[in-house]
MILUMRO-515258 format. One line per 8 residues: number of its first residue (from 1); their letters; for each residue x, y, z of C-alpha. Coordinates in nm, 3 decimals, m for minus. Layout:
NUM	a	X/Y/Z; ... .
// end
This chain:
1	xxxxxxxx	9.638/7.840/9.188; 9.417/8.128/9.293; 9.506/8.313/9.616; 9.354/8.145/9.920; 9.136/8.308/10.185; 9.306/8.292/10.525; 9.121/8.350/10.851; 9.356/8.452/11.134 .
9	xxxxxxxx	9.226/8.451/11.491; 9.386/8.571/11.813; 9.267/8.706/12.147; 9.506/9.003/12.114; 9.556/9.240/11.822; 9.656/9.609/11.794; 9.609/9.833/11.982; 9.684/9.548/12.226 .
17	xxxxxxxx	10.049/9.464/12.160; 10.235/9.146/12.248; 10.445/8.888/12.066; 10.148/8.688/11.937; 9.960/8.997/11.821; 10.274/9.097/11.633; 10.283/8.750/11.477; 9.925/8.779/11.350 .
25	xxxxxxxx	9.990/9.126/11.207; 10.293/8.996/11.017; 10.103/8.694/10.885; 9.823/8.913/10.755; 10.049/9.184/10.613; 10.281/8.947/10.425; 10.005/8.717/10.297; 9.834/9.026/10.156 .
33	xxxxxxxx	10.143/9.210/10.027; 10.300/8.905/9.863; 9.980/8.799/9.690; 9.966/8.467/9.875; 9.604/8.509/9.971; 9.326/8.724/10.109; 9.365/8.742/10.486; 9.115/8.860/10.744 .
41	xxxxxxxx	9.143/8.879/11.122; 8.892/8.790/11.394; 8.970/8.943/11.733; 8.796/9.102/12.035; 8.670/9.459/12.035; 8.896/9.708/12.211; 8.783/10.063/12.297; 8.948/10.314/12.066 .
49	xxxxxxxx	9.067/10.054/11.816; 9.106/10.196/11.465; 9.134/9.925/11.200; 9.117/10.160/10.901; 9.492/10.135/10.844; 9.487/9.763/10.776; 9.471/9.642/10.415; 9.241/9.354/10.509 .
57	xxxxxxxx	8.916/9.310/10.705; 8.933/9.302/11.085; 8.618/9.152/11.235; 8.574/9.230/11.604; 8.338/9.061/11.848; 8.222/9.176/12.190; 8.466/9.170/12.480; 8.469/9.262/12.848 .
65	xxxxxxxx	8.727/9.445/13.055; 8.882/9.210/13.312; 9.123/9.470/13.452; 9.453/9.338/13.584; 9.321/8.981/13.614; 9.507/8.883/13.296; 9.765/9.155/13.262; 9.538/9.412/13.095 .
73	xxxxxxxx	9.396/9.182/12.825; 9.025/9.180/12.742; 8.810/8.867/12.750; 8.622/8.804/12.429; 8.269/8.662/12.415; 8.255/8.379/12.157; 7.883/8.416/12.086; 7.861/8.657/11.795 .
81	xxxxxxxx	7.631/8.561/11.512; 7.730/8.875/11.323; 8.102/8.785/11.331; 8.029/8.428/11.233; 7.808/8.525/10.938; 8.058/8.785/10.814; 8.337/8.526/10.840; 8.140/8.271/10.640 .
89	xxxxxxxx	8.085/8.531/10.365; 8.464/8.568/10.336; 8.484/8.192/10.262; 8.806/8.092/10.438; 9.011/7.813/10.283; 9.216/7.778/10.600; 9.150/7.886/10.960; 9.462/7.969/11.162 .
97	xxxxxxxx	9.409/8.032/11.532; 9.683/8.153/11.765; 9.513/8.128/12.104; 9.347/7.820/12.259; 9.068/8.010/12.431; 8.797/8.218/12.259; 8.979/8.233/11.925; 8.977/7.855/11.892 .
105	xxxxxxxx	8.614/7.838/12.008; 8.515/8.067/11.722; 8.739/7.871/11.484; 8.551/7.554/11.572; 8.216/7.723/11.509; 8.342/7.853/11.175; 8.482/7.517/11.064; 8.137/7.363/11.098 .
113	xxxxxxxx	7.997/7.606/10.841; 8.282/7.628/10.587; 8.472/7.295/10.623; 8.815/7.461/10.617; 9.099/7.304/10.820; 9.189/7.459/11.155; 9.558/7.513/11.224; 9.654/7.605/11.579 .
121	xxxxxxxx	9.990/7.759/11.673; 10.111/7.712/12.030; 10.308/8.024/12.125; 10.294/8.050/12.502; 10.322/7.827/12.808; 9.961/7.866/12.911; 10.006/7.667/13.230; 10.217/7.955/13.364 .
129	xxxxxxxx	9.953/8.212/13.266; 9.679/8.001/13.424; 9.879/7.960/13.746; 9.918/8.339/13.770; 9.549/8.407/13.708; 9.393/8.113/13.900; 9.532/8.020/14.240; 9.316/7.712/14.304 .
137	xxxxxxxx	9.505/7.401/14.187; 9.189/7.210/14.094; 9.062/7.499/13.882; 9.404/7.527/13.719; 9.382/7.163/13.619; 9.031/7.201/13.479; 9.131/7.510/13.280; 9.427/7.324/13.130 .
145	xxxxxxxx	9.198/7.036/13.032; 8.971/7.279/12.846; 9.268/7.435/12.666; 9.410/7.098/12.567; 9.068/6.980/12.448; 9.038/7.288/12.228; 9.388/7.235/12.086; 9.328/6.864/12.025 .
153	xxxxxxxx	9.015/6.948/11.824; 9.221/7.136/11.565; 9.319/6.963/11.243; 9.686/7.051/11.270; 9.900/7.182/11.557; 10.211/7.396/11.509; 10.459/7.497/11.780; 10.715/7.777/11.761 .
161	xxxxxxxx	10.998/7.561/11.904; 11.067/7.205/12.009; 11.058/7.320/12.370; 10.709/7.460/12.316; 10.600/7.121/12.180; 10.739/6.941/12.483; 10.560/7.182/12.714; 10.234/7.118/12.529 .
169	xxxxxxxx	10.286/6.743/12.569; 10.344/6.791/12.942; 9.997/6.946/12.971; 9.833/6.630/12.839; 9.828/6.689/12.464; 9.873/6.351/12.293; 9.868/6.447/11.925; 10.137/6.533/11.673 .
177	xxxxxxxx	10.283/6.876/11.608; 10.504/7.057/11.358; 10.775/7.307/11.452; 10.702/7.625/11.255; 10.942/7.905/11.342; 10.831/8.263/11.381; 11.029/8.536/11.211; 11.150/8.889/11.273 .
185	xxxxxxxx	11.016/9.202/11.105; 11.350/9.382/11.139; 11.568/9.369/10.829; 11.905/9.206/10.881; 12.164/9.471/10.963; 12.226/9.761/11.197; 12.034/10.088/11.208; 12.210/10.400/11.081 .
193	xxxxxxxx	12.442/10.591/11.318; 12.211/10.893/11.295; 11.910/10.689/11.405; 12.111/10.533/11.688; 12.230/10.872/11.814; 11.876/11.013/11.800; 11.731/10.720/11.995; 12.005/10.734/12.257 .
201	xxxxxxxx	11.948/11.104/12.312; 11.573/11.059/12.334; 11.588/10.785/12.597; 11.906/10.882/12.782; 12.130/10.591/12.682; 12.496/10.636/12.766; 12.770/10.617/12.501; 13.069/10.557/12.729 .
209	xxxxxxxx	12.984/10.216/12.882; 12.863/9.874/12.766; 12.485/9.876/12.731; 12.287/9.570/12.843; 11.932/9.531/12.709; 11.600/9.368/12.793; 11.290/9.407/12.574; 10.954/9.260/12.670 .
217	xxxxxxxx	10.672/9.266/12.920; 10.787/9.350/13.271; 10.684/9.035/13.457; 10.895/8.858/13.716; 10.857/8.527/13.534; 11.060/8.668/13.246; 11.371/8.617/13.461; 11.404/8.985/13.557 .
225	xxxxxxxx	11.493/8.909/13.919; 11.788/8.701/13.796; 11.904/9.000/13.587; 11.881/9.247/13.875; 12.047/9.017/14.128; 12.330/8.945/13.882; 12.382/9.315/13.816; 12.400/9.383/14.189 .
233	xxxxxxxx	12.678/9.125/14.214; 12.893/9.282/13.940; 12.820/9.653/13.984; 13.147/9.717/14.170; 13.356/9.507/13.928; 13.266/9.654/13.590; 13.078/9.954/13.452; 12.758/9.922/13.248 .
241	xxxxxxxx	12.411/10.059/13.183; 12.110/9.828/13.192; 11.814/9.932/12.974; 11.467/9.779/13.027; 11.224/9.845/12.740; 10.859/9.754/12.801; 10.585/9.763/13.059; 10.389/9.508/13.258 .
249	xxxxxxxx	10.191/9.424/13.568; 10.506/9.378/13.781; 10.667/9.703/13.670; 10.624/9.888/14.001; 10.765/9.596/14.200; 11.059/9.564/13.961; 11.142/9.933/13.991; 11.114/9.915/14.371 .
257	xxxxxxxx	11.347/9.615/14.380; 11.594/9.802/14.158; 11.606/10.080/14.417; 11.638/9.829/14.698; 11.951/9.689/14.529; 12.089/10.045/14.485; 12.100/10.004/14.107; 11.919/10.331/14.028 .
265	xxxxxxxx	12.228/10.485/13.870; 12.288/10.179/13.652; 11.936/10.094/13.532; 11.716/10.281/13.284; 11.344/10.210/13.230; 11.227/10.357/12.898; 10.871/10.224/12.895; 10.744/10.052/12.580 .
273	xxxxxxxx	10.886/10.163/12.245; 10.622/10.104/11.977; 10.816/10.270/11.694; 10.995/9.973/11.536; 11.272/10.186/11.385; 11.351/10.337/11.724; 11.357/9.992/11.881; 11.587/9.872/11.605 .
281	xxxxxxxx	11.816/10.166/11.677; 11.820/10.078/12.048; 11.909/9.717/11.967; 12.189/9.844/11.745; 12.328/10.053/12.031; 12.310/9.763/12.278; 12.614/9.546/12.340; 12.447/9.246/12.505 .
289	xxxxxxxx	12.085/9.128/12.532; 11.982/8.957/12.857; 11.697/8.708/12.833; 11.705/8.455/13.120; 11.345/8.343/13.060; 11.235/7.981/13.068; 10.873/8.090/13.025; 10.895/8.202/12.663 .
297	xxxxxxxx	10.856/7.933/12.400; 11.040/8.113/12.123; 11.215/8.427/12.246; 11.129/8.637/11.942; 11.307/8.934/12.098; 11.630/8.732/12.092; 11.597/8.697/11.713; 11.512/9.067/11.683 .
305	xxxxxxxx	11.831/9.148/11.872; 12.028/8.911/11.648; 11.898/9.095/11.340; 12.091/9.399/11.464; 12.407/9.206/11.555; 12.317/9.207/11.927; 12.400/8.871/12.092; 12.203/8.732/12.385 .
313	xxxxxxxx	12.262/8.562/12.718; 11.996/8.291/12.759; 11.933/7.997/12.988; 12.097/7.675/12.871; 11.830/7.433/12.751; 11.558/7.699/12.725; 11.344/7.747/12.416; 11.527/8.072/12.342 .
321	xxxxxxxx	11.854/7.876/12.327; 11.736/7.647/12.044; 11.960/7.685/11.741; 12.228/7.865/11.942; 12.580/7.754/12.040; 12.739/7.894/12.354; 13.022/8.128/12.264; 12.949/8.107/11.890 .
329	xxxxxxxx	12.620/8.289/11.825; 12.502/8.341/12.181; 12.590/8.286/12.545; 12.446/8.036/12.795; 12.415/8.052/13.172; 12.224/7.857/13.435; 11.894/7.980/13.575; 12.036/8.171/13.872 .
337	xxxxxxxx	12.198/8.507/13.944; 12.543/8.369/14.033; 12.576/8.197/13.697; 12.460/8.504/13.505; 12.693/8.733/13.701; 12.992/8.510/13.624; 12.894/8.493/13.256; 12.856/8.872/13.233 .
345	xxxxxxxx	13.202/8.933/13.380; 13.348/8.683/13.135; 13.173/8.838/12.834; 13.246/9.201/12.922; 13.616/9.124/12.967; 13.651/9.050/12.594; 13.448/9.295/12.389; 13.604/9.185/12.058 .
353	xxxxxxxx	13.472/8.832/12.111; 13.135/8.978/12.212; 13.107/9.166/11.882; 13.211/8.856/11.683; 12.936/8.654/11.852; 12.690/8.931/11.755; 12.788/8.899/11.389; 12.743/8.522/11.402 .
361	xxxxxxxx	12.400/8.569/11.564; 12.296/8.799/11.280; 12.401/8.550/11.015; 12.304/8.221/11.182; 11.992/8.252/11.401; 11.809/8.538/11.227; 11.500/8.446/11.026; 11.278/8.699/10.849 .
369	xxxxxxxx	10.901/8.698/10.869; 10.902/8.681/10.491; 11.077/8.344/10.494; 10.877/8.214/10.791; 10.537/8.296/10.642; 10.620/8.165/10.296; 10.708/7.836/10.466; 10.378/7.848/10.658 .
377	xxxxxxxx	10.191/7.918/10.332; 10.333/7.603/10.176; 10.200/7.408/10.474; 9.862/7.581/10.436; 9.835/7.428/10.090; 9.914/7.082/10.228; 9.650/7.125/10.501; 9.386/7.232/10.249 .
385	xxxxxxxx	9.449/6.924/10.035; 9.448/6.696/10.339; 9.115/6.841/10.449; 8.964/6.781/10.105; 9.093/6.424/10.108; 8.934/6.359/10.446; 9.267/6.292/10.618; 9.171/6.497/10.924 .
393	xxxxxxxx	8.846/6.314/10.997; 8.824/6.168/11.347; 8.697/5.825/11.440; 8.463/5.973/11.698; 8.281/6.302/11.742; 8.320/6.444/12.093; 8.058/6.620/12.300; 8.241/6.951/12.253 .
401	xxxxxxxx	8.242/6.903/11.874; 7.865/6.871/11.884; 7.844/7.171/12.115; 8.029/7.400/11.874; 7.833/7.270/11.576; 7.507/7.339/11.756; 7.635/7.676/11.875; 7.722/7.777/11.519 .
409	xxxxxxxx	7.378/7.673/11.395; 7.210/7.855/11.682; 7.406/8.179/11.629; 7.334/8.182/11.257; 6.968/8.101/11.317; 6.950/8.379/11.575; 7.110/8.621/11.331; 6.858/8.526/11.059 .
417	xxxxxxxx	6.568/8.571/11.300; 6.704/8.909/11.407; 6.747/9.016/11.044; 6.394/8.902/10.961; 6.257/9.093/11.257; 6.439/9.408/11.153; 6.318/9.368/10.794; 5.966/9.313/10.921 .
425	xxxxxxxx	5.988/9.625/11.133; 6.102/9.832/10.836; 5.822/9.687/10.617; 5.565/9.798/10.874; 5.739/10.132/10.910; 5.741/10.184/10.534; 5.369/10.103/10.512; 5.295/10.358/10.783 .
433	xxxxxxxx	5.508/10.620/10.609; 5.335/10.553/10.278; 4.998/10.590/10.450; 5.091/10.922/10.605; 5.223/11.044/10.271; 4.890/10.956/10.104; 4.695/11.138/10.375; 4.924/11.440/10.346 .
441	xxxxxxxx	4.875/11.456/9.967; 4.498/11.437/10.009; 4.509/11.714/10.267; 4.716/11.936/10.037; 4.470/11.874/9.751; 4.175/11.957/9.972; 4.340/12.277/10.090; 4.396/12.384/9.731 .
449	xxxxxxxx	4.031/12.321/9.641; 3.917/12.530/9.938; 4.145/12.813/9.831; 4.013/12.793/9.474; 3.652/12.795/9.597; 3.715/13.100/9.810; 3.842/13.277/9.499; 3.529/13.174/9.301 .
457	xxxxxxxx	3.715/12.943/9.063; 3.538/12.618/9.161; 3.182/12.485/9.105; 2.939/12.308/9.337; 3.069/11.963/9.239; 3.411/12.069/9.368; 3.260/12.149/9.707; 3.098/11.803/9.719 .
465	xxxxxxxx	3.438/11.642/9.651; 3.601/11.856/9.917; 3.339/11.749/10.163; 3.398/11.383/10.085; 3.775/11.416/10.118; 3.745/11.625/10.430; 3.529/11.356/10.587; 3.794/11.092/10.524 .
473	x	4.070/11.319/10.647 .
// end
């Protein structure tokens, strides 16, 4: 079968970096590199973005800066006839959206014009994000209804873990879903000793104590307060260095709280590390990864750590704990500082067991992006056939379905009218230019005749012609 055209949509994409943006980049890169299809990405415009390094088209639509309202993200405007027309030209066979807001709005507009199935992947607990951004409970509920309506409109819904699916159900989603695991772009295995030494020197990581790690956005809801409180409880009982890699809206508060707990000498903040090889080297140096988050639906960083033989402490029953066994390929604690402190003392008292758990994590919970996306591709093919067979057709057409159909028609009609107007303008302009060129040629000819007459090389008839031309000029 010929390679398929895959449209990938997300509200974040480099230079904006987060777990979902990383997912979309890996989907596009592997689909392209492995000859599975012809991907293209639709995402908001970001000042300074340079897409020339991507081996596939990146179509950007207008966006607005909303400051710290949503953690530094930009809000896209889903009314771009240009983006829609360019997307239709690329003839997607499948539309895969990774965000239930503007990305899925555009996906619904595009589906109306190309009849490709929409697949939606649920990555994040959006009710938590909404609660942070919108304080009014009624508005929170209305926003969730809009999100769920957008998700329900998709032909197929994927979740990155069973816990993510249960969270989506708790928001009011009543449809089916498939668990489709994300992967890791680190190769399985540790970084070289030279790379590890270089990274440790660059960031000031100690070599004489156990190193505890956290990688991710610095938000309180990632469980960072639990980490700091637990470390304060054990600081006088065992030696360690805690390394936080990342940045986020709560960074200043987190650093202030670290000082308040007198952990300055134990805690290192490196900022974000965008170089993947350096991050891999840091994970290789780490002895234990701390991830007490119940917010994350997948805990991709836990799998990245496992790729390097770095085991994690996670909350029992959390999404990050799926596929893990306490004491075998990871460690579980309860969602409080006392439990984590007790678990840390237990783990750090037996480093040989810790390293064995890291090896099991590498071999048992690691999954590469290559494997994950090839599995997703197989499901793409099923979705395409189901769409052709009419299996995704609904019994009723909702008001929002009609809205997006009409919006798509309106945007394309507006684009055509704009193009016609521009063409009309250039036709008029060209006529004017042609007219001026004709006048200029006549003027040049008349000037030559006058010069010839002055030199006595022209007859009386020439002067009559000059007079006629001069009159018109």
